[in-house]
N, C-alpha and C positions, 0 to 999 in steps of 0.2 A: 504494500500500500504506500502511496506517495506521502512522504513526510513533509509537511508544510514548512518546517524549520529549514529544510534543505534549500528552499527558494530564497531565503534571506542571505544575500551575498554581502560579504564584508565590503564596505566602501568608506573611503576617507570623508571626513566632514570639513567644511570650510566656513569660518566665521571671521569677523573683524576683531582686531585687538588694538587698543590705544596705548602706544608705548611711550610712557613718560620718563623712562630711564634716561639719565644724562640730559634731561630737559629737551629731548628730541621732539616730543609731541607728534610722533609720526603714526599714521594709520598703517597697520600691517595685517596681512592675512595670517590667521592662526589655523594651520592645517593639522588635523589629528587623524592618526591611523593606528589601530591596534595599541591604544594607550600611549602612543608616542606623539609628540607634537613638535612642529617647527614653524618658525615665523618667516614670512616672505614680505619684502618691502613692496608697498604700492606706489611709493614715491610721493605720497600726499601728506602734507603737514598742516595741522589745524590747531586752533586753540581749544582749551578744555570746554568752553561754552559751546563752540561749534560742534565738538564731538558729541556732547549731550544732545544737541539738536538733531544731529545725524542719527543717533540711536533711536530717537522717537520716530524717525521716518524710515527706519530700516525695514527691509523685507516687504515694502509696499510696491504696488504697481506704479505709483507715481507719488511725488512728495506732496505735502499739504498745499492745496491750491491757494491758500492765503499767503504763502511765502513768496515774496517778490525779490529777495536778495539773489542777484545773478551769480555772485561768487559761490554762495551756498548751493544753488541749483546746479551749477557746473560741477561741483564736487560730488553731489548726490548722483548725477548722471554718470560720472566716471566710475562710481562705485557700484551702482545698482541698476542702471538702465538694462532693460530686457529686450530692447529693440534689436532688430537684426544687425544694424550697424549704426553707431558703434555699440557693441555689447559691453556692459559694465564689467569691472574687474571681478566682482564676486560671482556673477553667473558664468563668466568665462572660466574662472577657476573651478567652479562646481561642474561644469561640462567636462573638464579634464578628468576630474575624479570619477565621474560617471563612466567615461570611456575606458579608463584604466580598470575600474571595478576592483576585483580581488587581486589583480596583478599590480596594484598600486605600489610604487616605491617613491620616496621623496626625491630621488635623483630623476626619475622619469617625469614626475610632476614639474620639477624645476626646469627641465629641458623644454617642456611644452609651454610653461608659464612665461618663460623668457621671450617667447614669440609674440606676447601680447602687444598689440599696437603696431606691429610690423606689417607693412603692406607687402604682400607677396608679389614679387616681380613677375611680369608676364613670361610665359615660357619662351625660351630662345627659339628663334626660327633658324633652322639649319636645313641644308639640302640633305635629303635622306641618304644619299650615297657618298657623303663627305666623310671620309675615313677619320680624319683628325678630329672633326667635331664629334663623331661618334665616340672616340676615345675620351674626349673631354666630358661628354655626357655620362659615360660609364664611370668616370672618376667621381663625378658629382653624386651619382647613385650610390657609390661605395661610401662616400663621405656621409650621406644621409643615414647609412647603416652603421656609421662610426667605424668602418673598416678603413682606417686612415692609411695604413701601409699599402694596401691594394690600390686605394685611390691615388696615392702618390706615384705608384708604378705605372698606372694607365696615363696619368698626366705627363710623366716623364717620357713615356713612349711617344706621345703626340709632339712634345717639344723636340725630341730627337729626330722625328720624321720631318718636322718643319726645317730643322737645320740641314738635313740631308737634301731636301728639295731646294733650299736656298743656295746650295753649292753647285747646282746644275748650270751648265753652259747651254748655249742654244741647241747643240746636238743632243744633249741629255734631255732637254725639254721635249724635243721632238721624239726621241726614242722611248722615253718612259711615260710622258704625259700626253702624247699625241698633239702637242702644240707646235705648229709649223714654225720654221725659222723665219725671223723678221726679214722682210724684203728691203726695208730702208733702214738706214743707220739709226735714226731717231724714233723708230716705231716703238710705241709704248707697249710693254709686255702685258699680256692679259693676266688677270688674277689666277694664281695657281691653286687649284683644288685637287687634292689627292682623292680620286674616286676608287671604288672597289675594283673596277675593271683595270685600273692602272697597277694594282698590286699583283703582279705576275711573278712566276719563279725567277725570271730574268731581273726584275726590279729588286726582289728580295736578296738575290745573290750579290747585286751591286751594293745594296744597303749594308749587307754583312761586311763586304770588303771595305766600304767607307768607314764603318764603325770601328774596324780593327786598325784603322789609320788615324781617324779624327773623332771618334765617338765621344770622347770626354771633352766637353767644352772647357776652355781655359777659364779658370777662376781668378788667376793672378796674371798680371802682365809681366813678361820677361824681357830682359834686354837682349836685343839682337842687332849687332852692328851699331851699338851705341844708341839704339832707338827702342823705346818701350813698345812692345807689341804683344797681343794676346795669341798664344800658341795652343791650338787644340792638340790633345794627346790621344793615344789609342785607348779604346774600351776593351774590356776582357770578353772572351767568348761567352762567359757566364752572363754578362749583361746583354749581349746580343740575343742569347736564348730567352732571357726574361722578357725583353721588349717584343720579340717575335711571337712569344706565347700570348702576350696581351693583344697583339695585332690579330692573331688567329682567333682569339676569343670574340672580338667584335665582328670578325668576318663570319663566325658561326652564328652570332646573334642576327646579323643581317640576312643570312640564309634562312634562319628560322622565321624571321619577320617578313620574308619574301621581298626584301629590298634588292637582293641580288640573286642570280641563278647559281645553283650549286655547281654548274659547269665551269664557273670562273674560279672555283676554289683552288688556290695555288699551293696548298700544303699537302704533305703526305706522299703516298706512293706515286712516283712519276713526276712529282713536283718538287718544291723546295723542302728540304729537311732541316728542321730547326736544330742548331748545334747544341750539344750538351757541353757544360763547362768542364774544364780540366779536372780530373779526379785527383785532387791534391789531398795528401794525407792530412787529416785534421785531428786524429785521435792520438793521445799520449799513451805511453806505456804505463803499466800499473806502478812501476818504480818511480817514474816522474810524477804521477798523480800523488803518490804517497809523500814525495818531497814537498809538494804544495800543501797537502793536508797538515803536515808536521811543521810548516813554516809559521813562525810567530812574528807578526808585525807589531809596530808600536801601538799600544792600546789607544783606541779612539781616533786613530789616523785613517786617512783615506786608503792607505795601503792595506790596513787591516780589513777595511770594508770591502776592498776589491778581492782580497783573498777569501773572505767569508762568503761573498755572493757566488764566487766561482765554485767553491767547495760545496755550498748548499745546493747549487745547480747540479753538480756531479752526483751528490748523494740522493738527490730528489728526481731520479729518472731522467736527468738531463733537462730539467725544467728551465725554460728560458727566462730572462730577466723580467720581461713583461708579466709573465705568469707569477713569478715570485713577488713582484710588487703588488699584485692584485689579490694575494692570499688574504683571506679574512679569518678571524678566529672561529667563525661558524664552520669553516672547512676542516678544522682540526678536531680529531677524536683523541682526547687525552687518554681515555681508558684503553683504547685500541692502539695508542702510540702511532697514529698515522694521520695523514691528511689526504683529502681527495679534492680534485678540481677539474674543471673543463677548460681546455686550452683557449686563451683569448683569441687565438688565430681562427678558431672555428666557432666560438661562442655566439657570434652574431650572424652566422650563416643561417640559411633556412633549412638546413638538413635536420631531419628528425632523429637521426641515429648518432647524436653526439656522444662521444665516449667520455665517461668520467674516470679519470686516472687516479688510482690509489697508490699512495707512497708510504712506505714504512719510514718512520723517523728514527735516525741513529742518535746516539748520545751526543755526537758532534753537531748534528742538526739542531738539537735542543740548546746546545751551548751558543750557537750562532743566533737562534731565535731570541734567547734570553738577553743577548747583548743589545738588541735593538728594540724590542717590543716596549710600547708605552702603556698599552691597555689590553685587556683580554675580553672586552665586551664582544658579543657575537658579530656585530657589524663593523668592528674596528679592523683596520688593516694590521697584519702581523708586523710588517716592516713599515717604518714611519716615513715613507717617501711620498705617498699619495694621500689625498683626503677627499671626502665626498663632495666638497664644494667645487672641486676642479671640473672643468669641461673636458671632453674627450681629447681635444687638441692639447690642453695643458698637461693632461696625464701622459700623452704620447711624447711631448717635449721633455717632460721630467724623466721618463724612462730612457729616452734617447741619451740624455745627459749622463744618467747613471751607467748606461752601457759603455759610453765613451770613456768615462773615468775608470770603470772596472777594467776595460781592455788596457788602458794606459798602465795601471798598477800591476795587473797580472803579467804583462809583458816584462815589466821591471823586475818582478819577483822571479820570473823564469830566467832572466839574465843572471840574477844573483845566484840561482840554483844550478847554473850551467845547463839549462834545458835549451837545446838548440832550436826547437820548433817555434814558429810564430804562433803564440797562443792568444785566443780570444775567448769570449764567453761561449761561442759556438763549439769550441773544442771540448767543453765539459760534456755536452750532449753526445758528441761523437765518441768520446772516451768511455762514457757510460755504456754505450751500445757495444763498442768493440771489445772492451774488457770482459763484458758478460759473454760475448761470443767466444772469446779465447778461453773463457772458463767453462766452455762447452754447455752453456745455457741454450735451450732451444730457441730458434729464431722466432717462433710463435710467441714465446714468453717475452722476448725483447720487443717485438712489435707491439704487444699489448701494453708493455711498460711505457713505451714511447707515445702511446695513444694513436698509432697509425691504423688506418682503415684496412690496409692490405700489406702483405709481407714484402711486395716488390718495393714499396716506399722505404721500408726498413733497410733493405739491402744497400740502398744508397748511403746509409750512415755507417756501414760496417767497414772498418779499415782492414788492412792486410795483416796476416799473422806474422809474428816475429820469427826469426831464423830458428830458434830452438823448437818452437811448435811445429814448424815446417819439417824439420829433421825427424821429429817424433812421429808425425803422420806418415812420412815417406818410408820410414823403417818397415812399415807394414807391407811394402811392395816385395821385399825379398826375405 
């Protein structure tokens, strides 16, 4: 039988609060959910008498008709108007809580409430087969999902293609973009639009060759023959692969949306093959890992923090720095001595089969946690680098800075320990996987520990076996 209580969904409540602390006299939203409350500024400041007057006219369809004070009426409409436009702050906020329903969080509310009063720009008009514009639109879509790393990658691909096209001479324009050579010296060049039909295997091969010569745009001017000039430098094959995969993605979207025929698809068998990056060894030996674990930096120094984050990553299934920064105390099981999390890389995708990775916490893991934690409240971050007030961009910028500093200090530590390999935070993940493999752990277990959806992804992480292991296995031949 249907239980009527099940139909009652948890929903946040929104009311006004008159903040007299520090003599601010500001009207704020008091948002409550599951016995927790937070205040959000409305930007409106009134006197105590005006506040009392507003309270008497709150929740009404319209203010008292006898009131002729234009300033008061203006404030009332800003707070309470239920007209379609402009909607008052209170009904606007309540609409947000209604839409979020039981999925309400204060962070989600803040993101929506910050859009109050902003006029949405009309959608950009682009030609449907303009490849670079499609890359920019894909970047914006990723940004709206807060997948900022992917957004940057799509945007960088578009920038790179613009640079490539700008390097064309008249012969290239004719060859790749079907733009005829100018017949007169001063003929104005037509606007160059990269269309899907232009992205042929021949175009992509030329793009790859150009990337390997000039793909990195000069950031600093260098002296050449006494003159300061900007000199572009080669990009890596890995970068070529990343940009071409983003280009392939928008090509697939265009085919799905019937913008372009699948007959024009330039990738795959018989077409352009996207290069794989060089398989550079990224994993340390267990001996070198233990050197880093046993290293003691100056307490409270950035060097100690760099060592701690690298070791915590290694001991935590190769967890990356973004995920480490986002761990909250609600993710930690003190009794089970473990933590579980969903990788930020996949948390905002629309896949329904997201993997929650479980990690066993070592004594050294707890030592590191205890050095940095400020609070053990469920919603508090374990490491004190982020806070709930930050926007997604601010969080990404903070994490990026931490990664840079960690790499700087872990390289310095490696030099002190006579470890020849160039070490970054990424090496902790590769070392975790490779050392497990060399300890004869099943690849399926390693794959599960890394949070991969398939074993083929895991195999890319696995480094080569050392000479002693190779000799041991080869002895079985005779």
